[in-house]
N, C-alpha and C positions, 0 to 999 in steps of 0.2 A: 504494500500500500504506500502511496505517496505520503511522505512526512512533511515535506516543504510545500505547502499549498500555495504560497505566494509567488513561486517561480513559474515562469511560462513553460508549458510542456506542449509538444506537438501532438495534435489529436490523431491518434492511431487506434486500431482495435485493441492492441496490447495495453495502451495507456488507459483506455476506457475501462477495460477489465480490471484495472488496478485501482479504480476510484471507489470511494466508500458509497454505501447505499444509505446516505443520510441527507438531511436538508442542507442546502448551501446556496450561496450567490456566486455566480461565475461570470467571467469575462471571456469573450472569444475575440482573438485578434489575428491579423495577417502576419506575414513573415517579418515585417519591420515593427511589429507589435502595436500597430494602430488598432485600437479597439473597434470592433465591428458590431458587437452586441453585448449587452449586459442582461443576464436573466437569472431566474431562480430554478432550483432543482425540483420543485414541487414535491419535496419529501424524499426523492431518490436521485442523487446526482448521477450515478452510473446509468440508470435508465434514461434520464433526461438527455444526457450528452450522447448516448447511443442513438436515441431518436433524432436528435439534432443533426448528428453526423450522417445518418442514413437519409434523411429527408432534405434538410436545408442545404447542407454542404455539397451534396451531389448536384444540386441545381446551380450552384455558383462556384465552380472550381476556380482556384486562383493559384498562380505560381508560388511555390514555397509552402503551400498548405496553410492550415489554420492552427492556432495555438490557444491554449486555455490556461487560466489560473482561477482558483476558487478560494472561498472562505466559508468554512462550516458556519451554519446559522440556524438556530432553532426558530427564530422569528424571521422567516425569509422576506416577507413583505417589507418589514422595517429595514432590514439590511439592504434590500434592493433600493428602497427610497434613498437611503443614506449614500449608497454607491453612486446612484444616478445624480444626486445633488452634488457630490464631490466631483463627478465628471463634468457636470455643467459649469461649476465654478472654475475649473481648470481649462475649459474650452469655450469661453465666451457665451455661455448659456445654451450651447447646442448639446444634443445627445448623440450617441453612436448611430450610424446609418440604420442598423437593424432595429433600433428602438424608435426610430422616427415614424410618426403617424402620417406625416406628409410625404407621400411618394411623389417624386418629381415626374411629370409626364413629359413626353417628347413633344416638341413643337415642330411641325412640318412646315417647311418653307414653301411658299407658292412657286409654282413653276413659271418661268418666264419664257415666252415664245421668242425665238430669235428673229 
């Protein structure tokens, strides 16, 4: 089992199998450790990250893969609020892309006839 929960670890099936089955708040980042998503384990970190890796990560593969770090938490909602507040404070009020409710839509340019 991972003893240093604050270090970034690459998300692999082996790493997921090594996670505890407890409540936690986790951060998912890219290769350069830019946080993409902050979430809760919903009571079972191993199951939550396995589901996340199977569904979400396969839809958005990125070079270098994804990394995770977590903090065990009995009160996950409170820990998530605190983690998001700390992120907002450090990033001019923004949240990670995966936590944003405002999805940017593409704007199509009008075609010009020559």
